[in-house]
C-alpha positions as CSV (number, residue, x, y, z in Angstrom):
1,X,25.6,9.4,12.0
2,X,27.1,12.6,10.5
3,X,28.5,10.5,7.7
4,X,25.0,9.4,6.7
5,X,23.1,12.6,7.5
6,X,25.2,15.0,5.4
7,X,25.0,13.0,2.1
8,X,21.2,12.6,2.7
9,X,20.7,16.3,3.1
10,X,23.0,17.1,0.2
11,X,21.0,14.7,-2.1
12,X,17.7,16.2,-0.9
13,X,18.9,19.7,-1.8
14,X,20.3,18.6,-5.2
15,X,17.2,16.6,-6.2
16,X,14.9,19.4,-5.0
17,X,16.8,21.9,-7.2
18,X,16.9,19.4,-10.2
19,X,13.4,18.1,-10.0
20,X,11.7,21.1,-8.5
21,X,13.3,23.9,-10.4
22,X,15.5,22.9,-13.3
23,X,13.3,20.2,-14.8
24,X,10.1,22.3,-14.8
25,X,11.9,25.3,-16.3
26,X,13.4,23.1,-19.1
27,X,10.0,21.5,-19.8
28,X,8.3,25.0,-19.8
29,X,11.0,26.4,-22.1
30,X,10.7,23.5,-24.6
31,X,6.9,23.8,-24.5
32,X,7.0,27.6,-25.2
33,X,9.5,27.2,-28.0
34,X,8.2,24.1,-29.7
35,X,4.4,24.1,-28.8
36,X,3.6,27.6,-27.8
37,X,-0.1,27.5,-28.7
38,X,-0.7,24.2,-27.0
39,X,1.4,25.0,-24.0
40,X,-0.7,28.1,-23.5
41,X,-4.0,26.3,-23.5
42,X,-4.9,26.3,-27.2
43,X,-6.8,29.6,-26.7
44,X,-9.3,30.8,-29.3
45,X,-9.5,34.5,-29.8
46,X,-12.1,36.9,-31.2
47,X,-11.1,40.5,-31.8
48,X,-7.8,39.8,-30.0
49,X,-9.5,38.6,-26.8
50,X,-9.6,35.0,-25.7
51,X,-13.1,33.5,-25.7
52,X,-12.3,29.9,-25.0
53,X,-10.1,27.0,-25.7
54,X,-10.3,24.6,-28.6
55,X,-9.7,21.8,-26.0
56,X,-12.8,22.5,-23.9
57,X,-16.5,22.5,-24.7
58,X,-18.7,25.4,-24.1
59,X,-22.5,25.3,-23.5
60,X,-24.1,26.6,-26.7
61,X,-27.8,26.3,-26.5
62,X,-29.2,28.8,-29.0
63,X,-30.7,27.3,-32.2
64,X,-28.3,29.1,-34.5
65,X,-25.3,27.3,-32.9
66,X,-24.2,23.7,-33.0
67,X,-24.5,22.1,-29.6
68,X,-21.7,20.1,-27.9
69,X,-22.1,16.8,-26.2
70,X,-24.0,17.0,-22.9
71,X,-21.8,17.7,-19.9
72,X,-21.7,16.0,-16.5
73,X,-19.1,18.6,-15.2
74,X,-20.7,20.5,-12.4
75,X,-23.5,22.8,-13.7
76,X,-22.3,22.0,-17.2
77,X,-19.0,22.6,-18.9
78,X,-17.3,23.6,-15.6
79,X,-13.6,22.8,-15.9
80,X,-13.3,22.9,-12.1
81,X,-15.8,20.0,-11.8
82,X,-14.6,18.0,-14.7
83,X,-15.8,14.4,-14.4
84,X,-18.2,11.8,-15.7
85,X,-21.5,11.0,-14.0
86,X,-20.2,7.6,-12.9
87,X,-23.6,6.1,-13.6
88,X,-23.5,2.6,-15.0
89,X,-25.2,1.6,-18.3
90,X,-28.1,0.0,-16.5
91,X,-28.6,2.8,-14.0
92,X,-32.2,4.0,-14.1
93,X,-31.1,7.7,-13.6
94,X,-28.8,7.5,-16.6
95,X,-31.3,5.7,-18.8
96,X,-34.0,8.3,-17.9
97,X,-31.6,11.2,-18.7
98,X,-30.7,9.6,-22.0
99,X,-34.3,9.1,-22.9
100,X,-35.0,12.8,-22.1
101,X,-32.0,13.9,-24.1
102,X,-33.1,11.8,-27.1
103,X,-36.6,13.3,-27.1
104,X,-35.1,16.9,-26.7
105,X,-32.6,16.3,-29.6
106,X,-35.3,15.0,-31.9
107,X,-37.6,17.9,-31.1
108,X,-34.9,20.5,-31.4
109,X,-33.7,19.2,-34.7
110,X,-37.1,18.4,-36.1
111,X,-36.6,14.7,-36.4
112,X,-39.1,11.9,-36.6
113,X,-40.0,10.2,-33.3
114,X,-38.2,7.1,-34.6
115,X,-35.1,8.8,-36.0
116,X,-31.8,7.5,-35.0
117,X,-29.9,9.8,-32.7
118,X,-26.0,9.8,-32.5
119,X,-24.8,8.5,-29.2
120,X,-22.5,11.5,-28.7
121,X,-25.6,13.8,-28.8
122,X,-27.1,12.2,-25.7
123,X,-24.2,10.9,-23.6
124,X,-21.6,13.0,-21.8
125,X,-17.9,12.4,-22.3
126,X,-15.7,11.1,-19.5
127,X,-14.4,14.6,-18.7
128,X,-17.7,16.3,-19.4
129,X,-15.7,18.8,-21.5
130,X,-15.2,17.1,-24.8
131,X,-15.0,19.9,-27.5
132,X,-15.9,17.7,-30.4
133,X,-19.0,16.0,-31.8
134,X,-19.1,13.4,-34.5
135,X,-19.6,14.5,-38.1
136,X,-22.9,12.6,-38.1
137,X,-24.1,14.7,-35.1
138,X,-23.1,17.9,-36.8
139,X,-24.8,17.0,-40.1
140,X,-28.1,16.3,-38.2
141,X,-27.8,19.7,-36.6
142,X,-27.0,21.4,-39.9
143,X,-30.6,22.0,-41.0
144,X,-31.6,23.6,-37.6
145,X,-28.5,25.9,-37.7
146,X,-29.1,26.9,-41.4
147,X,-32.7,27.7,-40.7
148,X,-31.9,29.7,-37.6
149,X,-29.2,31.7,-39.4
150,X,-31.1,32.1,-42.7
151,X,-28.3,30.6,-44.8
152,X,-28.2,27.7,-47.2
153,X,-27.7,24.2,-45.7
154,X,-24.9,23.7,-48.2
155,X,-22.9,26.6,-46.6
156,X,-23.3,25.0,-43.2
157,X,-22.3,21.5,-44.5
158,X,-19.2,23.1,-46.1
159,X,-18.3,24.6,-42.7
160,X,-18.7,21.2,-41.1
161,X,-16.4,19.7,-43.7
162,X,-13.8,22.5,-43.1
163,X,-13.8,21.8,-39.3
164,X,-13.9,18.0,-39.4
165,X,-10.7,16.8,-37.8
166,X,-9.1,13.5,-38.9
167,X,-8.3,10.7,-36.5
168,X,-5.2,11.4,-34.4
169,X,-2.1,10.0,-36.2
170,X,-4.5,8.6,-38.8
171,X,-5.7,5.6,-36.7
172,X,-6.5,6.7,-33.1
173,X,-10.1,7.7,-32.2
174,X,-12.7,8.9,-34.6
175,X,-13.2,12.0,-36.8
176,X,-14.6,14.9,-34.9
177,X,-15.9,18.4,-35.4
178,X,-14.8,21.1,-33.0
179,X,-18.0,22.9,-32.0
180,X,-16.4,26.2,-30.8
181,X,-14.3,26.6,-34.0
182,X,-17.3,25.7,-36.2
183,X,-19.7,28.1,-34.5
184,X,-17.1,30.9,-34.7
185,X,-16.6,30.2,-38.4
186,X,-20.3,30.5,-39.0
187,X,-20.4,33.7,-37.0
188,X,-17.6,35.2,-39.1
189,X,-19.2,34.3,-42.4
190,X,-22.8,35.4,-41.5
C-alpha cells in the first residue's frame, strides 16, 4: 500500500504546485508583459482615474449621451448579475418589453411612429453588458445628441466614424461603436 500511496501523494503535490502556482504565475506574467491593458480590464481613465472599462456597458440615460443596448443584468449594467433575460422570442413579457422599448426609442430620438428601429436598440445582449451599439443605432441617436449638446450633427457623425470598430479579424461579428469611448470623446471636445 505504501508503494501506491507515496507516488500518489507526490504527484498530488507536484501537480498542485505546477497547476495551482506555476501555471497561473506564468500566464499572469505573459499577460502583464504582452497584453497589459487587456489583462488589467481595459480600463478607461479620465483625469488619471478609472471611470469604467471599454469592455463593459454603462447606463447612460441623459439626452446628451449615446445610449447603450438595454441590459438584463440585475438592475441594469450590473457585472455581478451578468446574464440574459432567458425569455424566448415568443414570450409575451419579452414582446411587451420590446414594444415599450421601441416606443421609447422613437420618442426619445424624435422618430416617426413607423420608423425602423435597430434591433440592438431594443434587445439586451446575452451578457447584458455589451459595450457596443451598431453604427446604424449610433447614427439614429446622433441628431438627439447633437441637439442636446448644441453642436453640429456633422461633428457627432465624425465622432461616430472615429469610434466605429471593424469586425474582429476582418470577418467575425459586425462593426460596432463603443458607447463609453464615444461619449468621452464628445465630452472632451465639447
